[in-house]
C-alpha positions as CSV (number, residue, x, y, z in Angstrom):
1,M,-6.3,15.6,48.4
2,K,-6.0,14.6,44.4
3,D,-2.0,13.5,43.6
4,N,-2.3,15.6,40.3
5,A,1.2,16.2,40.6
6,R,2.6,13.0,41.2
7,K,0.2,11.6,37.6
8,D,1.3,13.8,35.6
9,N,-2.4,14.4,34.8
10,K,-1.9,11.1,32.6
11,Q,-4.8,10.3,30.8
12,L,-6.7,7.0,30.8
13,L,-10.1,5.6,28.8
14,L,-12.1,3.4,31.0
15,I,-14.4,0.8,28.9
16,D,-17.1,-1.2,30.7
17,D,-20.7,-1.1,29.8
18,D,-21.7,-1.0,33.4
19,P,-22.3,2.5,34.4
20,N,-22.5,0.9,38.0
21,L,-18.4,0.5,37.4
22,I,-17.6,2.8,35.2
23,L,-18.6,5.2,38.3
24,L,-16.7,4.1,41.1
25,V,-13.8,3.3,39.1
26,K,-13.5,6.8,38.0
27,D,-14.2,8.6,40.8
28,Y,-11.3,6.1,42.2
29,L,-8.8,6.8,39.5
30,E,-9.9,10.6,39.5
31,F,-9.1,10.1,43.1
32,R,-5.6,9.5,42.8
33,G,-4.9,12.1,40.5
34,Y,-5.9,10.5,37.1
35,E,-8.2,12.0,34.1
36,V,-10.4,9.5,33.0
37,I,-12.9,9.3,30.1
38,A,-15.3,7.1,29.6
39,A,-16.9,4.9,26.8
40,E,-19.4,2.0,27.2
41,N,-18.3,-0.4,24.6
42,G,-15.6,-0.9,22.4
43,R,-17.0,1.2,19.5
44,E,-17.4,4.2,21.1
45,A,-13.8,4.0,22.4
46,L,-12.7,3.6,19.1
47,E,-14.5,7.0,18.0
48,I,-12.9,8.2,21.3
49,L,-9.3,6.7,20.2
50,E,-9.7,8.7,16.6
51,H,-9.4,12.1,19.0
52,H,-7.9,11.4,21.9
53,V,-4.5,9.2,22.7
54,P,-4.9,8.3,26.1
55,D,-1.9,7.0,28.6
56,M,-3.5,3.9,29.2
57,I,-7.0,1.8,28.1
58,I,-8.9,0.2,30.8
59,C,-11.1,-2.3,29.4
60,D,-13.7,-4.3,30.0
61,V,-14.2,-7.8,27.8
62,M,-17.6,-8.7,27.2
63,M,-19.5,-5.6,25.6
64,P,-22.3,-5.3,23.6
65,E,-21.4,-3.7,19.7
66,M,-17.1,-4.6,20.3
67,D,-16.0,-6.4,22.8
68,G,-12.3,-6.1,24.1
69,Y,-11.2,-8.5,22.1
70,T,-11.8,-7.5,18.7
71,L,-11.1,-3.2,20.3
72,V,-7.1,-4.6,21.3
73,E,-7.1,-6.2,18.1
74,H,-7.9,-2.2,16.5
75,V,-5.3,-0.8,18.6
76,R,-2.6,-2.9,18.1
77,K,-3.2,-2.5,14.0
78,D,-3.1,1.0,14.2
79,P,0.8,2.7,14.8
80,K,-0.5,5.6,16.3
81,I,-1.5,4.1,19.0
82,S,-0.1,0.2,19.1
83,W,1.8,1.3,21.9
84,I,-1.0,2.4,24.6
85,P,-1.2,-0.3,27.5
86,V,-3.8,-2.3,28.0
87,L,-5.7,-3.7,31.3
88,F,-8.6,-6.5,31.0
89,L,-11.2,-6.3,33.4
90,S,-13.0,-9.5,33.6
91,A,-15.3,-11.2,35.4
92,K,-14.1,-14.7,33.5
93,G,-10.8,-16.4,35.7
94,Q,-10.4,-19.7,34.3
95,S,-6.5,-19.7,33.3
96,Q,-7.4,-20.0,30.0
97,D,-9.2,-16.7,29.6
98,R,-6.4,-14.9,31.1
99,V,-3.9,-16.7,28.2
100,K,-6.7,-15.5,25.7
101,G,-6.6,-12.0,27.0
102,L,-3.1,-11.4,27.3
103,S,-2.8,-13.3,24.1
104,T,-5.0,-11.0,22.5
105,G,-3.1,-8.5,23.4
106,A,-3.6,-7.2,26.6
107,D,-1.0,-6.3,28.6
108,V,-2.8,-6.9,32.2
109,Y,-5.8,-8.9,33.0
110,M,-7.7,-8.3,36.1
111,V,-10.3,-10.5,37.3
112,K,-13.6,-8.8,38.9
113,P,-14.3,-8.1,41.6
114,F,-10.4,-6.4,42.1
115,E,-9.3,-4.1,44.7
116,P,-9.3,-0.5,43.8
117,E,-5.6,-0.1,44.8
118,E,-4.4,-3.4,43.3
119,L,-5.9,-1.4,40.0
120,V,-3.8,1.4,41.2
121,A,-1.0,-0.7,41.2
122,Q,-1.2,-2.0,37.9
123,V,-1.9,1.1,36.2
124,E,0.9,2.5,37.8
125,S,2.9,-0.5,36.7
126,S,2.2,-0.7,32.9
127,L,2.8,3.2,32.5
128,K,6.2,3.2,33.7
129,Q,6.4,0.2,31.8
130,A,5.2,1.9,28.8
131,N,7.4,4.9,29.5
132,R,10.4,2.9,29.5
133,L,9.8,0.9,26.2
134,I,9.2,4.3,24.6
135,R,12.4,5.9,26.0
136,H,14.0,2.8,24.6
137,S,12.9,3.2,21.2
138,K,13.6,6.6,21.1
139,G,17.8,5.9,22.0
140,I,17.8,6.5,25.4
141,D,19.5,4.5,27.4
142,I,17.8,2.1,30.3
143,T,20.0,1.2,33.1
144,Q,17.9,-1.7,34.1
145,K,16.8,-4.2,31.4
146,I,14.7,-6.9,31.2
147,K,15.4,-10.1,32.6
148,V,14.7,-13.2,32.1
149,P,16.5,-17.1,32.6
150,D,20.0,-17.4,30.4
151,N,18.8,-20.6,28.9
152,V,15.8,-19.9,27.0
153,E,15.7,-20.8,23.5
154,L,13.1,-19.8,21.2
155,T,12.1,-22.0,17.8
156,P,12.2,-20.5,14.3
157,T,8.3,-19.3,14.8
158,E,8.3,-17.8,18.1
159,L,11.4,-15.6,16.9
160,K,9.2,-14.4,14.2
161,V,6.3,-14.3,16.1
162,V,8.1,-12.2,19.0
163,Q,9.4,-10.3,16.3
164,L,6.0,-9.0,15.2
165,V,4.7,-8.5,18.8
166,A,7.7,-5.8,19.2
167,Q,6.1,-4.3,16.2
168,G,2.5,-4.2,17.8
169,L,0.7,-6.3,15.4
170,A,-2.1,-8.2,16.7
171,N,-2.5,-12.1,16.8
172,R,-4.8,-11.7,14.5
173,D,-2.2,-10.3,11.9
174,I,0.6,-12.2,13.0
175,A,-1.6,-15.2,12.1
176,K,-2.2,-13.8,8.8
177,K,1.4,-12.8,7.7
178,L,3.0,-16.3,9.2
179,E,-0.2,-18.4,7.0
180,V,-0.7,-20.2,10.3
181,S,-4.4,-19.8,12.6
182,Q,-4.6,-17.3,15.2
183,R,-5.1,-20.6,18.4
184,T,-1.1,-21.1,16.7
185,V,-0.1,-17.9,17.4
186,E,-1.6,-17.3,21.2
187,S,0.1,-21.1,21.6
188,H,3.3,-19.2,20.6
189,V,3.1,-16.2,22.5
190,S,1.9,-18.4,25.6
191,N,5.1,-20.8,25.6
192,M,7.4,-17.6,25.1
193,L,6.0,-15.9,28.4
194,N,6.3,-19.4,30.1
195,K,9.9,-20.2,28.7
196,T,11.0,-15.9,30.1
197,S,9.0,-15.9,33.0
198,L,8.1,-12.6,31.4
199,H,4.1,-11.7,32.6
200,N,3.0,-9.9,29.2
201,R,3.1,-9.3,25.6
202,T,4.9,-5.6,26.2
203,E,7.2,-7.4,28.3
204,L,7.9,-9.8,25.4
205,A,8.3,-6.8,23.1
206,R,10.8,-5.0,25.4
207,W,12.5,-8.2,25.8
208,A,12.9,-8.2,21.8
209,I,14.0,-5.0,21.4
210,E,16.6,-4.9,24.2
211,S,18.3,-8.4,22.9
212,N,18.4,-6.8,19.3
213,M,15.6,-10.0,17.7
214,A,13.4,-7.0,17.1
């Protein structure tokens, strides 16, 4: 039995150039009560995003025409959709691949093959996190604030970067704004994740907002 009531008809945009994976993941998520729109590459996904605003994007990294990195950069530059949480699915599981994916703008990075239950858990966690961030931005009190170590100190440049992350800017745009390389921005984001023990850019953004840095 589908759990539509519990999911409140949340809409997910699933992007992958593997039709078999699309079919399997789409069926599984729909069985769990989600509405799923599918696209074969980033360019097709952008066309969909012009008319639909999903609650979350689940995206392969390596795709023809437009890869996941480029898609996420487009998403993060558009104020109407920059808040959407993004989950990367990738066959690349090295540490540098994960760092690049998270630094580019993804909120979660999962390596293929993956357990469907883990995917659902990550989707549910990301949707809850996005909802808390949206509620906070609207001035609704959140009793459970994000926690970081007490001794966290950011450099002046890291402070500028996290403020721009909280505004929804992609690393490429942050690099242009600060007149540094994109790799430098990725390094700053990675350093802040390590310092704060946070997991992704969404948590960094939320921490910046809650700490009145943004």
